[in-house]
N, C-alpha and C positions, 0 to 999 in steps of 0.2 A: 548514684545507686539506681535511681529510677531509669536512667538510660541503659544501665547494664541489665536490669530486669527486662526491659523492652527487647533488647537484642537476644537475650536467652529465650524469651517467649517466641520471637520470630524463628529461632532455631527449633524449638519444640513443635510449634504449629506447622512449620515446613516439613518436619520429619513425619508428622501425622498425614499430611497430604501426600507425601512421597510414598509411604507405605500403602496408602489407599490406592494410588495409581498402580502400584505393582500388583495389588490384589485384583484390580480390574483386568490387568494384563493376564493374570492367571485364570480368573474365573470366566471372563467374557470372551477371551480369545484362545488361550491354550487348551482349556478343557473341551470346548466345542470342536476345535480342530482335531483333537485327539479322539473324540468319541463319535463324531458325525462323519458322514460320507462326503466330506467337502473335498478332501485330497484323496486320491486313490490309495488303497491300502499298501501297495508295495513301495510307495514313495512317501507315505505319511510320516513314519517315524523319522526318516532322514530329513524331511522338510522341517519338522518341528525342531529337531536338534540344530539344524543350520540357522534357522531364523531366531529362535528363542534361547539357544545355547543353555547356559546355566542360570537363567533368570530366577529359578526357584531357590537356588543357593544364595543369590544376592538378597532375595526377599527374606529368607530365613535370618541372615545376618542383621538386616535392618529391622525386622520384627523384634528381635532381641534388644536392639538399641532403643526402639520405640517404647517397649515395656519398661526398660530401665529409666527412660526419661519420665514416663508417667508416674513411676514410683517416686522419683525424686520430687515431682511437682506436688504429689499428695502429702509429702512429709511436712511441708510448710507453705504458707502463702508466698513467702519470700524465699526464692531458691538461692542458697548460699554458695554452692559450688557445682560446677558442671564438668570439669576436667576429668575427675575420677570416673564419671559415667562413660566418657568417650574412650578411656584407656583400653578396655577390653575390645572395643570395636576396631580400633586401629591396629590391633595385633592380628587381625584376621581379614585382610583386604585382598587376599589372593583371588577370591571369587570375582572381584571387580576387574582384575587384570584379564582373566579369561573371558569375561563377558564383553568388556569394552573393546578388546582387541578383535573380537568377532564382528563388531558393528558393520564394517564395510561389506563383509560376506552376507550378513543378515539382510541388509537392504537389497543387495543384489539378488539373492535367491527369492526373496519375497516378490520383487518386481518381475523376475523371470517366471515365477509360477502364475502370477496374475495375468501375464500375456497369453498363457495357454489354458487357463482354468477359469471359465466363466462362473462356476459355482463359488469359487473363492472370492471373486470380485463382488458377487451378490451378497455373500456372507459379511464381508468387510463393510460394505455400504450400509447394510441393515444394522450391524453392531455399532457403527459410528453414530447412527441416529439415536441411539439409546441415551436417556438423560444422564446416566452415570459417565458416559464417555465424553459428553459436552462437545460433540462434533469435532473432536480433536484428531481422531484417526489413530490407527495402530502405530504409525511411525512415531507419534508423540510419546506413547508409552514405552516403546522400545528404546528411545533415547534418554529416558529419565535417569537411569543409573549414572552414565558419564556426566551429565549436566549437574546432578545432585552432588556427586563426589567433588566436582570442581568448585561447587558453591560453599562447601564446608569451610575452607580456609578464609574466605571472605567474611562469613558470619562469625567465625571464632576470633578473627582479628578485631572485629567490631566489639565483641564482648571484652577482649583483652584491653582495648583502649580505655574502658571505664572500670577496669579492675584495679583495686588498690595495690600498692607496691608490695605489701607484706602478705598478700592473699595467696593461698595454696595454688590457685589457678594460674598464678604468674609463672610457675614452673611446669604445670601440667599442660596448659593450652599450647605453649610453643612446641612442646614435644609432640602433641597430637597433630599440629599443623605441619611439622617437619615430616612425620610419617605419611600423612596424606599427600603432601606435595611430592615426596619421593615416589609414591605409588603413581601419581599423575605423570611424572616423568617417564616411568617405566611403561605406562599405558600409551603415552605419545610415541615412544619408540616402537612398541609392538603394533600399534595402530598404523604407523607409517609403513611397517613391513607388510602388514595385511593389505593395506591399500595398494602397495606395489605389487603384491601377489595377485590381487584382484584385477588390476589393470592388465597384468600379463595373462591372466586367465581369460579375460575378455578378448585380448589380442589373439590368443590361441584358438578361441572359439570362432573368431572371424576369419582367421588366416586359412587360405586355400593354397596348399603347396604340396610338394612331393614328400614322401616319407623321409628321404635322406636329408632334405632341407630342414624338416621339423626336428629330426634327431640332432642336427648340428646346432639349431637354435636353443633347444632344451628350455623352452619357455616356462615349463612347470617346475623346474628345479628350485629348491628352497633358496639357494644363494643367488639366483638370477635377479637382476635389477633392471628396471626401466628408468633410465636417466632423464630422457626428454623425448617428447613426441609432439609433432605439429605438422601442418601441411605446408609444403613448398610447391612451386610450379615447375612443370617440365620446360616451359619456355617463358621468355619475358612477355609482358602484356597479358593476353587472355589464355595462356596455356593451361592445360588440364592440371588438376591438383594431384600431388603425390603425397601420401601419408608417410612421413619419415619417422622412424623410431630408433632412438639410440639406446641400445642395451649395454650392459656392462662389458660385453665381449664382442658385440657385433653391431653393425649399422644395417637397418632393415628399411627398404624402400618399397612401398606397395601402392598399387592402383586401388581405388575405391569403386566397387561395383555393388549395385543394389540387387538383392535377390528378388526375382519376379514373384515368387510364391509367398515368401514371408515378409517382404518389404524391408528386411534388415540389410545393413551394409556388410559387405564381405571384402576382405583384403586378398588381392592376388599380387604375386611378386612382380614388381616393375623391373628390378634387376636382382641378380643373385645376392644373397646376404654377404656383407663384407666383414671379415674379421678385422677388428680394430688394429691388430698388429700388422695387417697388410694394407692399411689404408693411408693414403696421403691426401691432402687437400690444399687448396690455395684459392685465393681470390684473384680471378683472371686479370683484373686491372691493377693488382698490387703485387709486383714481383717479390717484394720482401716477405709476403705471407707464405711462400713456398719454402719450407725448411725440412730437411730430412729428420726423421725420428731417430736420433742417435741413442746409443746406450749410455749408461753412466760413464763419465769420463773424467780425466784429470788433465790439468794443464801441464806445461813443461816443468813447473816447479814441484809437481807432485800433489798439488792441492786439488780436492774434488771440485768439480764445476758442474754447472747446470747441463741438462741433457741437450740443450740447443746451443750452448755457448760455442762461439767460434774458437778455433785453436789460436795459439799465439801468433801474432803477425810477425812479419820480417821479410827479408830479401834473400834471394839465392844468387850467388856470384857465378855468372857464366864464364867470365874471364877476369883476370886481375884488373881491378879498377873499373870494371864494367858491371853495373847493377842491372839485373833483370827486374821486371815489374815489381815495384814495392808493394807489400801487403801490410796493411794496418789491421789491428784487431777488429774482427767482425766486418772487414771491408769486402766489397764485391767489385773488383776493378772493372769487370766487363760491363757493368750497368752504371751509367752515369746518374749520380744523385739518387741511388736506389733508396726507397723508403725504409726506415728502420723496421725490423721485424716486430710483430706484436709481442709485448713483454720484454723487449730488449731495451737497454738504457737509451733514453731519448725518444722512444717511440710514443706516439700519441694514442695508439690503439684505435685510430680512425683510418681504415683502409682508403687509399686513393681510389676515386671512382671517375668514370668518364664524365665529361662535361655535359650537363643537361640544361637545355635552354628553357623548357616549359614543362608543364605537368603531363602533357600528352607524351612527350619524349621520355619523361621519367617513368611512366607506366610501361613504355615499350622496353626500356633497358632493365628496369627493376634492379635487383642486387644479386649478382650471380655468385655461386659457390661451386667450385669445381672439385669433384671427388673422384679419386682414382683407386681402383682395386689392382694392386700389383700382382704379378705372377703370369704364368703362361696362358691362363684363361681369364686374365683380368680385363678391365675396361675402364673408360673414363666417361663420366657423365656430369652435366652441369645442371644444377637446380637453382631456382630463383626465389628469393624472399621478397616480400612486399615492403619490408622496412629494413633499414641498415642495422637497427638494433637487433632485429630478429636474426639476421645473418651473423652478426657479431656473437650473439649468444650461442648459436649453433657451432661456430668456429671454436669458441672457448670451451664449450661443453665437451666436444669431441677431443680437443687437445688435452683437457684435464683428465678425461677418462683414459686416454692413451698413456699419460704420465703415470697414473695410478697402476695401470697394468704393467708398465715398465718397471716400476719400483717393486711390484709383487714378484715378477718373474725374472728379474735381472740376475744373470749368472756370470756374464762377461762384461768387462769394461773396456773402453777405448783409451789408450794411453798414447798421446802424441810423442813421436820420437825425433821429429825434425820440423823445421819451419815449412811454411807453405811453399810449394813450387808453383810458379805462374803457369797459366794455360799453355804458353809457348814452349815449355820444357816438359814434354810428356814423360811421366814416370812409368817404367815398364817392369822393373824387377828390383829386388833388394835381398840382402842377406846380412847376417851378423857374425861377429866373432868376439873372442875374449869374453866368453860367457854372456853375450848379449849386450855388452857395453859399447862396442863399436859397430857402426852401421855403414854398409856400402850400398849405395843406391844407383841403379842403372837407369839412364834416361836416353832420350833421343839426342842429347847433347854430350853424352859421355858419362863417366863415373863421378859420383860425389861421395866423399868420405867424411864422417863426423862421429861425434860421441852422442849416444842416445840421451835425450833429456837436456842437451845443450844446443839449442837452435843455432847459436852463432858460430859453432865449431865446424859447420858443414862447408866444404870447399870442393871446387871442381878439380879433379886430378888431370890437369891439362897435359901432363907428360905421357898419358896413355891416349894416343891419337886414334880415337874411334868415334865415328859419327853417331851411330846408334847402338845401344846395348839392349838386347832382347831378353837375355837370361844370364844370371850369375849364380854361382854356388861356391861356397868356401869350404874347403876340407882342411880343418885345422891340424888333423893328424899328419897330413902331407905338407902342410904349410903352403898351400896353393889356392889360387882363385881361378876358376874356370868360367868362361863367359862366351856367349854367342853375340857377335857384334858385326857392325858394318852392313853395307847393302847386300852383300853376298852371304850373310849369316854364317860367318866364319867362326869356328870353334878355337878359342885361344886358351892357353893355360899359363898364368903368371905366378911367380913366387910371391908370397904375401909381403916379403920385405920391400918389394917395389912400391907398395902402398905406403910404407912407413919410412922411405928413404928421406934423409934429412937434407941432403945437398941438392941444389937446383941443377948443377952440372951433371950429376949422375942420373937425373930424371929427364934430361932433355931428349925429346924425340924418341922415347922408348917404343919399340915395335918388335914383335916376335912373329915367327912363322906359324900360321894356323895349322892345327892338327887335321882339320877337315873343313870342307865348304858346304854351303847349302844345308846346314844342319837344322832340323826342326826343333829338337831339344836334346838334352843330355842328362845323365844321372850318375852320381857317385854311388858305389855300393861295394859289396864284398862277395868274393867267390873263392871257396876253399881257403878261408881265413886270409885272403889277400885282397887289398884294396884294388878296385878296378874303376874304370870310367867307361860308360856306355854312351856312344854317340848314335842318335837316331835320325835318319834322313828319310822322310816320307814324301811321296809325290802323288798328287791327286790325279794327274792325267794318266800315268801308268798304273795307278792304284797298287803301289808296292812300297815296302819299307826295307831299308838296309840298316842293320844294326852292327856297329863295329865296337868291339870290346878291346880296351887298352889297359895295359898294366904299367905302373911307373918303374923306371929304372933309376934306383936311388944310388948315387955314387958316394955320398958322404952322410954322416949322421945329421939328425935334425935337432934344431933348437926350438923350444916352445915359448921363448920369452915374448912378451907383447911388443917391446920396443923394436927388436930387430929379428928378422927371420932369415934363415939360410935357404937359398934356392935349391932346386933339384938339378940345376945345370947353369951354364953361363947364359947371358942375355941372348946371345946368338946360338941357335941350335937347341933352344929349349924344347921344341917339338920332338927332338931326337931322344929325349929322356922318357918318352912314352912309346911303348911298343904295342902294335896291334896284334893281338893273339887270337881273336875269333872274328868271324864275320857271318852274319845270318841274313837270309832273305825271307820276308813274309809277303804273301800276295794280298796285301790289304794296307790301307792307309792307317798308320798308328798315331795315337794321341797321348798315350801314357805308358810308363814303364815302371815295374815294381820288382823288387828283389825278394826271392824266396831263399830258402837255405842253400840249395844247389842249382836253382833254376831261375829263369826270368819269367815274369808274367807281363805280357804286352796287351794293352787295351787298344783294339783296332776296330775297324768297321765290321769285322766278323765276330766281334765279341772279345772276351778275354782268352788269349792264346798263351800256352805254356811253352817256353823254349828251354830245352835241355842244353846247357852250355858245354857239356862234354861231347855230345853227338851233334848238336845244333838242329835236332829234330823238333818239330812243333806239333802240338795237339791242343784241342779245346780244353779250357779249364772246367767247363760244365759237363756233367755226365749226360750224353745224349739219350741214355736209357731212362733217365729220370723224367717221368711224365709230368711231375709237378712243376717243371721248369718250362712247360710249353708256352706260357704267357710271353716269354722272351722271343721265341721264334715267330710269334704272331705280330710283333711290333718291329717293322723294318726300320723305323725312324729312331729307335732307341740306341744311344751311344754309350759305351762303357767309359767311365772317367777315372775311377780310383778303386783301389783294393787295399784293405787293412786287415792285418792279422789280429785276431782277438783271442780271448782265452778258450780253453777246451779244444784247441786245434781248429777252430772255426775261422772263416774269413767273411768280412763284411764287404760285399760288392756294391759299389755306388755307380749307378747309371745316371743319365741326365733327367730321367723321369722318376725313378724309384730306387730303393736300396733293399737288399735282403741278405740273408746269411746262407752260406754253403759250408759243408764240412771239407776235410782234406781230400776226399774222393770226388769233389765237385758235385755232390748231391745236396738238395735243398735241406737246410737246417732251420729249426724254428718255423714250421710251416704256417703258423698263425701270425707271424711277425713280418711286417713290411712297412716301409715309409714311402709315401707318395709326395714328392717335392711339389711345393706350390709354384716355385719358379723353375728356371732352367739352369741348374748349377753348371758352372764350367770348371770348378775345382773344389776340393774338399780338404778339411783338416780334422784329424781324429785326436781328440783329447779326452780319454776315458773319464767319465762315462758319457761324453758328448761327441756328436758329429756335427761339424759346421759346414754348411753348404753355401758356396759363394755364387749368387746370381749377380747379374750386372747392376741391379738396383738395390739389393738387400742381402742379408745373411740370415739363413735359417739355421736354428740350433735345435737339435733333437737329442733326446736321451736314448742311448743305444740299447738299453735293456727294455724299456717300456715302449719305445717307438713314438712317444708323444712329444709334441713341440714344446720346447722350454722357453725360447726367446727368439724374437725376430728383431734384427737391427736394420732399420731402413737408412741407407747411407747415401742415396743419390747414385751417382756413377761409382761403381765399386769393382775392385779386382784384387785378388790375392797376389802378393808380390813374391811369395816364397812357397808355392804349392808343393814342392818336392821335399822340403825340409821338415822333418817330423816335429821338432821342438822350436821352430821359428814360425811365428804367426803374424806376419806383417801384411798390411793392406793399404791401398791407396784409395781415397774417396774424394769426391767433389760433388757439389750440388748440380753442376751441369758442365759440359765441355768448355764453357767460357769462364768458369769459376776457378779459383786457385785449388791446387791439389794438396791433400793432407796425407802424411805418412803416419799410420797409426799401428800400434801393437794391440792386437785383440787378446786380452789377458783375463784369465779367470779371476774372480774377485778374491779367492783365497790363495792365489799363486804368489810366489815371492817375486817382487819386481826387481829385475837385474839392475835397474838404474839405482 
């Protein structure tokens, strides 16, 4: 009992000292600052609020607790119970949350005012020398509330240790401790947020940059986070230091310059800020550290896999009995004994570094980290860390934040549909039929056919003797497969049953007469409710395009069974079953073709041109009288790529630089809406409400209503395999030209998987 009374006395006496210190803060610091001309009048109230916050509210709560403790002490020389005295106090701790969360700001604004206000410095020095202050300084009194609140659980546990089992405090004190510790946890969270905001506030004060860069960074937003910051070097050895700051959405690299007037450090941009979605990094001496940032993906069995996991390994048969380059899971055949990627099974998370013979050479090389900003205006820079551990922490911090961003913004996943193709078999095109279950892949070695999700089912169609296949498109309504193949880019049309023929004898040496030669691309479409095939032949030298329109001549009814298809004619003379009905010339090189209700829209070097199929006359899609479209005429290097019909009779025009809306009269619609692509897209996919833009290194995904970026999938080398098919979204990706190629379906997370 004596030990218990001593612990309670320590609690009572400490509370008395604590309240006295809060009164000193009020009487010797707050009141003079409020009444005297120490801080100029127009900043005085704001300064006192920022530094002292709600200190008076904290004092009021503890004054009431102190009085209750004094009353309990006066009741008897021996204090029987203390828990009931603390109960009302722990019910009103919100004042502490507000005060303690403001502590980082309090110290910052106090020091900032001291740097510019000599009268404040003089006042604080004189006040600190007063006997009541005990030369402790104002910072001591400002930090008393958080330190006192953290001490209550320690003191109360000491009291509880010597409290009998049947005592009322056995229930009251644990409840009080739980409430106080719960508040301490909340304070820690809010203080961490405040410290983060303060660090960002300091960066914002120091940063010297353009208004547009500052708007992109949004350093003062409440949700902004500063994940990591430290100095790296521009070069190995004695290179100048670069302040690197990892935000939750961007990486910032700044030079440090000292202001000649104030002597304060200022940050100027060393490189443009890099959005984390557009950033790739690698350790130059560790090839395994360079990995594309993939979207959420599944393996061939339909199971979800990590964003960096390799697709299922396997082999592609080029000829019966002849295996092309085998690929094992996660393997990289082009690099002998490549180190395992960090985080991958078997990886040691220790990047391979160059051989270093002595300390001088070590300083020279340091530890490089290569950072790349993807896109048309991107760049690559290499920064150097002094320690391997520092480089590793930077690598992991950036990778982890990219992973969090991907999980937050992921709308599309990547679903493998075939085994990897070795680098020697270049994949150019692909299409599907039977509701997406069967996949036909066109390569430099011919056509491969298989079932989506069954990697072992893919085989080379050796009976179709074509060296190179540039484009394929399947029209299930006509039961045909059209393709551009061979050196002369011939256009062939095959019946689909030739892909499914069961006997080898009927498949031997199948070859048909081409419809046309030197074809750039083709499209299936409809004109006057009739299926047509448009063949486009563009020449760069003569700068002209020839468009030939074919219609099928169907001699017998069609069957739509998956196993067997009926052809439109015999194997010989198949080209005779297509009749050329129209031919059009455009004095410009064309790159795309789109079907409207009764007309064609051709994307060419002159822009989007409308072709009337009835008269074969051409005119510009855009209204030349619309002055709001003048920005297109000012850019000679802008190339039209795709056009999509959206609701309300509007069209989304996609160029390789930007995208915007026009109405059916070719006039600008939604004048405040425009997307500027980060990369240089070569093809697009429209899946309302998203537009997917395929760059050679990544895929940008935007919301077509808001124009805001939704997701970026960094894929390494990337190309759309089915740019002309609305509901087919296949792509080929590889880390580099020497790595295996993966055939993937880019699928919305909520979409039904045809597999």
